[in-house]
C-alpha positions in Angstrom: -22.9 -10.8 -8.5 -20.5 -8.0 -9.1 -16.9 -7.4 -8.1 -15.5 -4.0 -7.1 -11.8 -3.2 -7.3 -10.2 -0.5 -5.2 -6.8 0.7 -6.4 -4.7 2.0 -3.5 -1.2 3.5 -3.7 1.1 3.0 -0.8 1.6 5.7 1.8 4.4 8.2 1.6 7.7 6.5 1.5 11.2 7.4 2.6 13.1 9.6 0.1 15.7 7.1 -0.8 16.3 4.7 -3.7 15.3 1.1 -3.4 12.9 -0.9 -1.4 12.2 1.6 1.4 9.6 1.7 4.2 6.8 4.1 4.8 7.6 7.3 6.6 5.7 8.1 9.8 3.3 10.2 7.7 3.0 7.3 5.3 2.0 5.0 8.2 -0.7 7.5 9.2 -1.9 7.6 5.6 -2.1 3.8 5.4 -3.9 3.6 8.7 -6.5 6.2 7.6 -7.0 4.2 4.4 -7.4 1.0 6.4 -10.0 2.7 8.7 -11.8 4.0 5.6 -12.1 0.4 4.2 -13.1 -1.0 7.6 -16.1 1.3 7.6 -16.9 0.8 3.9 -20.2 -0.9 2.9 -18.5 -3.1 0.4 -16.7 -6.1 1.8 -12.9 -6.3 1.2 -12.1 -10.0 0.8 -8.7 -10.1 -0.9 -5.7 -7.7 -1.2 -3.1 -8.0 -4.0 0.1 -6.3 -3.3 3.5 -5.8 -4.8 6.5 -7.4 -3.1 7.9 -3.9 -2.2 8.1 -3.1 1.5 6.0 0.1 1.3 3.2 -1.6 -0.5 3.2 -4.5 1.9 3.2 -2.2 4.9 0.1 -0.5 3.5 -1.6 -3.8 2.6 -0.9 -5.2 6.0 -2.7 -2.3 7.7 -5.7 -2.6 5.4 -5.8 -6.4 5.9 -5.6 -6.0 9.7 -8.7 -3.7 9.7 -10.7 -5.6 7.1 -9.7 -9.1 8.1 -8.8 -9.8 4.5 -6.3 -12.2 2.9 -3.1 -10.7 1.3 -1.6 -12.2 -1.9 1.8 -10.9 -3.1 2.0 -10.7 -6.8 5.5 -9.9 -8.3 3.9 -8.6 -11.5 2.8 -5.6 -9.5 6.4 -4.6 -8.7 7.6 -1.4 -10.3 9.7 -2.0 -13.4 11.9 1.0 -12.6 12.1 1.8 -8.9 14.0 5.1 -9.0 12.5 6.7 -5.9 13.5 10.3 -5.1 17.1 11.2 -4.8 17.9 12.9 -1.4 17.9 16.6 -1.9 16.2 16.5 -5.2 13.5 19.1 -6.0 11.3 16.8 -8.1 
């Protein structure tokens, strides 16, 4: 028996500092990722997510389409969550 891991980054988030939600584009990205996994040949059985809102929103969409269980793991939280400053170029 083998185990396959898929690493997924959350969808595009709002350009503010802190625990911000996905943008409307980020929601579409998360939905597309969820649909991809729903059609995948490998069975998704468990999702580990950070406690950050954007990661949980992405994980929830994937879980809904794959009927998987989500486990929040605080060790997956970013150590420095700087985000992007409004109006910044980088």
